[in-house]
C-alpha positions in Angstrom: 114.3 135.4 42.4 113.8 139.0 43.6 110.5 139.9 45.2 109.3 142.2 42.5 105.7 141.2 42.6 103.5 142.9 45.3 100.7 141.2 47.2 98.4 143.3 49.3 97.8 141.6 52.7 94.3 142.8 53.7 92.8 142.8 57.1 90.0 145.3 57.7 91.2 146.1 61.2 95.0 146.2 60.8 96.1 144.6 63.1 94.8 142.9 66.3 97.3 141.8 68.8 96.2 138.2 68.6 96.6 138.0 64.8 100.4 137.4 64.7 99.7 134.7 62.1 98.9 137.4 59.5 102.1 139.3 60.1 104.3 136.2 60.5 103.1 134.8 57.2 103.5 138.1 55.3 106.9 138.7 56.7 108.1 135.2 55.6 107.4 135.9 52.0 110.5 135.8 49.8 109.3 135.8 46.2 106.5 138.3 46.8 106.7 141.6 48.5 104.0 142.1 51.2 102.1 145.4 51.3 99.9 145.5 54.5 96.5 147.1 53.9 93.7 147.9 56.3 90.5 149.9 56.5 91.1 151.0 60.1 94.1 151.0 62.3 94.3 148.9 65.5 96.8 149.9 68.2 98.6 146.7 69.2 102.0 145.1 69.6 101.8 143.8 66.0 100.6 147.0 64.3 103.1 149.0 62.3 103.3 152.6 61.2 104.1 151.4 57.7 100.7 149.7 57.4 98.5 151.5 54.7 95.2 152.5 56.2 92.3 153.6 54.0 90.3 155.3 56.8 92.7 156.4 59.5 90.6 159.0 61.3 87.2 159.5 62.8 86.4 161.9 60.0 86.5 158.9 57.6 83.5 157.1 59.3 81.1 157.9 56.5 83.5 156.8 53.8 84.1 153.6 55.6 80.4 153.1 56.1 79.8 153.5 52.3 82.4 150.7 51.7 80.7 148.4 54.1 77.3 149.1 52.6 78.3 149.1 48.9 81.6 147.3 48.6 82.9 150.3 46.6 85.4 152.9 47.5 87.4 155.3 45.2 90.0 155.7 48.0 90.5 152.0 48.4 90.7 151.6 44.6 93.6 154.1 44.5 95.3 152.4 47.4 95.4 149.0 45.7 96.0 150.1 42.2 99.2 148.5 40.8 99.2 145.5 43.1 99.7 142.1 41.5 97.5 140.2 44.0 95.3 140.7 47.0 95.3 138.2 49.9 92.5 138.9 52.3 92.1 137.3 55.7 88.6 136.3 56.8 85.6 136.1 54.5 83.8 139.3 55.5 87.0 141.3 55.0 87.5 139.6 51.7 84.1 140.9 50.5 85.0 144.5 51.5 88.0 144.6 49.1 86.7 142.2 46.5 84.7 144.7 44.5 87.6 147.1 43.9 90.0 144.2 43.2 87.6 142.8 40.6 87.2 146.3 39.0 90.9 146.6 38.7 91.4 143.1 37.5 93.6 142.1 40.5 93.3 138.4 41.4 92.0 137.8 44.9 92.8 135.0 47.4 90.8 134.8 50.6 91.8 132.8 53.7 88.9 131.7 55.9 89.8 131.1 59.5 86.8 130.1 61.7 84.0 132.3 62.8 83.7 133.8 59.3 82.3 130.4 58.0 80.8 129.1 61.3 79.1 131.7 63.5 78.7 134.7 61.2 76.9 133.1 58.2 74.5 131.3 60.7 73.4 134.6 62.2 69.7 135.4 61.9 67.8 138.4 60.6 69.0 141.0 58.2 72.6 140.9 59.4 72.9 137.1 58.7 71.2 137.5 55.3 73.5 140.3 54.3 76.6 138.4 55.5 75.6 135.2 53.6 75.0 137.3 50.4 78.4 138.9 50.8 80.1 135.6 51.5 78.6 134.1 48.3 79.9 137.1 46.4 83.4 137.0 47.6 83.6 133.2 47.1 82.5 133.8 43.5 85.1 136.6 43.0 88.0 134.9 44.6 90.5 133.0 42.4 91.3 130.7 45.4 90.0 130.2 48.9 92.4 129.0 51.6 91.0 127.1 54.6 93.2 126.8 57.7 91.9 123.3 58.4 90.0 120.4 56.9 87.0 121.3 59.1 87.0 124.9 57.9 87.2 123.8 54.3 84.0 121.8 54.7 82.3 124.7 56.4 83.3 127.0 53.5 82.0 124.6 50.9 78.8 124.2 53.0 78.2 128.0 52.7 78.6 128.0 48.9 82.3 128.0 48.1 83.2 126.1 44.9 85.0 122.9 46.1 87.4 123.3 43.2 88.6 126.7 44.6 89.1 125.6 48.2 92.3 124.2 49.5 93.7 123.5 53.0 96.9 125.4 53.7 98.3 125.5 57.2 99.6 129.0 58.0 102.7 127.7 59.7 104.7 129.0 62.7 108.4 129.8 63.2 110.5 126.8 64.5 112.9 128.6 66.8 116.2 127.1 68.2 115.7 125.0 71.3 115.9 127.1 74.5 115.4 125.9 78.1 114.2 128.2 80.9 113.4 127.4 84.5 109.8 126.4 84.8 107.7 129.0 86.6 104.2 127.7 85.7 102.8 124.2 85.2 100.0 125.0 82.8 99.7 127.9 80.3 96.7 129.3 78.4 97.2 131.8 75.6 94.3 133.3 73.8 91.3 135.6 73.8 88.8 135.2 76.7 85.7 134.3 74.6 83.4 131.4 75.0 84.9 129.1 72.4 88.2 129.1 74.1 86.8 127.1 77.1 88.7 128.9 79.8 85.9 128.2 82.3 86.4 124.5 81.6 90.1 124.9 82.3 89.6 126.8 85.5 87.2 124.1 86.8 89.5 121.3 85.8 92.5 123.0 87.6 90.3 123.4 90.7 89.5 119.7 90.7 93.1 118.6 91.0 93.2 118.6 94.8 94.9 120.6 97.4 98.3 120.6 95.6 97.0 122.6 92.7 99.3 123.4 89.8 100.3 126.9 89.1 98.7 128.2 85.9 99.2 131.3 83.8 96.6 132.9 81.5 97.8 135.3 78.8 95.3 137.3 76.7 92.4 139.7 76.9 88.8 139.6 76.0 85.2 140.2 77.2 85.2 137.2 79.6 88.5 138.0 81.3 86.9 139.6 84.4 84.5 136.7 84.9 87.1 134.1 84.4 89.5 135.8 86.8 86.7 136.0 89.4 85.8 132.3 88.8 89.4 131.3 89.4 89.5 133.3 92.7 86.3 131.7 93.8 87.6 128.2 93.2 91.0 129.1 94.7 92.9 128.3 91.6 96.6 129.2 91.7 96.7 131.3 88.6 98.4 134.4 87.2 96.5 136.6 84.7 99.0 138.6 82.7 96.6 140.2 80.2 97.7 140.8 76.6 101.4 140.5 75.9 103.6 141.1 72.8 104.6 137.9 71.0 108.2 137.9 72.4 106.8 137.9 75.9 104.3 135.2 75.1 107.1 133.0 74.0 109.0 133.6 77.2 105.9 132.6 79.2 105.5 129.4 77.2 109.2 128.5 77.7 108.6 128.9 81.4 105.6 126.6 81.3 105.4 122.8 81.3 102.4 122.5 79.0 99.8 124.4 77.1 96.1 123.9 77.7 93.7 124.7 74.8 90.3 123.4 75.9 88.4 124.9 72.9 84.7 124.1 72.3 81.8 125.2 70.1 80.2 128.3 71.5 76.4 128.6 72.0 76.2 130.8 68.9 78.0 128.3 66.8 81.4 130.0 66.8 84.3 127.6 66.5 88.1 127.7 66.1 89.9 127.1 62.8 93.2 125.9 64.0 94.5 128.0 67.0 98.0 129.4 66.2 99.0 129.3 69.8 98.8 125.5 69.8 101.3 125.3 67.0 103.5 128.0 68.5 103.7 126.2 71.9 104.4 122.9 70.2 107.2 124.5 68.2 108.8 125.5 71.4 108.6 121.9 72.7 105.5 122.0 74.9 103.0 119.2 74.9 99.4 120.4 74.3 96.4 119.3 76.4 93.4 120.2 74.2 90.0 119.0 72.9 88.8 117.3 69.8 87.5 120.5 68.4 87.5 121.7 64.8 91.1 121.6 63.3 92.9 120.9 66.6 93.3 117.1 65.9 95.1 118.1 62.7 97.9 119.6 64.8 97.7 117.5 68.0 97.9 113.7 67.8 96.5 112.2 71.0 99.2 110.2 72.8 101.9 111.3 70.5 102.2 115.1 70.6 99.7 115.9 73.3 96.5 114.7 75.0 93.0 115.2 73.7 89.5 114.9 75.3 86.0 115.7 74.2 84.8 119.3 74.2 83.4 120.5 77.5 84.4 117.3 79.3 85.9 118.8 82.5 86.8 115.5 84.3 88.6 114.2 81.2 90.5 117.5 80.8 91.5 117.4 84.5 92.6 113.8 84.1 94.9 114.7 81.1 96.4 117.6 83.0 97.0 115.4 86.0 98.6 112.7 83.9 101.2 115.0 82.5 101.8 116.8 85.8 102.5 113.5 87.5 104.7 112.1 84.7 107.6 114.4 83.8 109.3 112.0 81.3 106.0 111.6 79.4 105.5 115.4 79.4 109.0 115.9 78.0 108.6 113.1 75.4 105.3 114.5 74.1 107.0 118.0 73.9 109.8 116.6 71.8 107.3 114.8 69.5 105.2 118.0 69.2 108.2 120.1 68.1 109.2 117.5 65.6 105.7 117.4 64.2 105.6 121.2 63.8 109.0 121.1 62.0 107.7 118.5 59.6 104.2 119.8 58.9 103.8 123.4 60.1 107.2 125.1 59.5 106.6 128.7 58.6 109.3 128.9 56.0 108.2 125.8 54.2 104.5 126.6 54.4 105.0 130.2 53.2 106.9 128.8 50.2 103.9 126.7 49.4 101.7 129.8 49.8 103.8 131.6 47.2 103.3 128.7 44.9 99.5 129.3 45.2 100.2 133.0 44.5 102.1 132.1 41.3 99.4 129.7 40.3 96.7 132.3 40.7 98.5 135.1 38.9 99.7 132.8 36.0 103.0 132.4 34.1 103.0 136.0 32.8 103.6 137.1 36.4 106.8 135.1 36.9 105.5 131.7 37.9 108.3 129.3 38.8 
């Protein structure tokens, strides 16, 4: 079937370098044609000149402010007219486009990922009140709400989403051909340097492993990067900090690493993960994952079968799991093979995107060419 139906893939800031999952999912569509839409443009390795941006210049500030305050925008209405469906990522972004989509009769799907149904609606004061009101509105307007994990589904329902509308759908990751590279690092971390990622726990765990410390690599950027780098230097951790890197380079770093560490935890402000894409990407490359029992992570990492899990913030347990794999190469390789097989069975991007298109067809109805 030709992709003659068009779905607007909406992210207000189009598109952050860490949000490869948005691009990968849209690019994998076969029965629907993706049209990437944003309010503002973000310069990153995954941004494209073909992305349609409603407010591309500083002179558009007031127009964008009106959208954020009212949920209405003639410019945005013209940009989405003629689309068959809108798929918005994150609850707040979904609200921004939901008014014009409703006015034009375009069905809306919203994917909730994490902070949009954990930290943000729990905010205090006028900001929190406004966010909760907007979240209720977009939940009511959406034809379907996609949660990236079971935990995020329960959070969305807790904030007022109709349980009948909410379904768990794993975004999926590419399953590339097997490729072996010489190992340069023992432990890799990939992600933003923010509290919920637990990078300070990882640095402390690495420092506790004795004089023969493993070599670690940290890929990513974020507000806590300078502090974490200084902490690693203070504790004499053998670590390279590479900053933000394009997806192709991240894959090369992972292939040169023995394992991925993902010590996520709930931040002090309540912010949590949904299901970190980097965990699935590393597993798809054949890396075992040392992580925590946090949010949706146990849905992708089975303790003792595809990786090792410990409690959030438990630095000794995290260190013990790292040490166990560092000392047992056969176990490390076996868990990596199991992790890759699990990703192929449950999180394959092609299969998962086909299932997403089934949701698109369901929402738009038989008249739109449902299979």
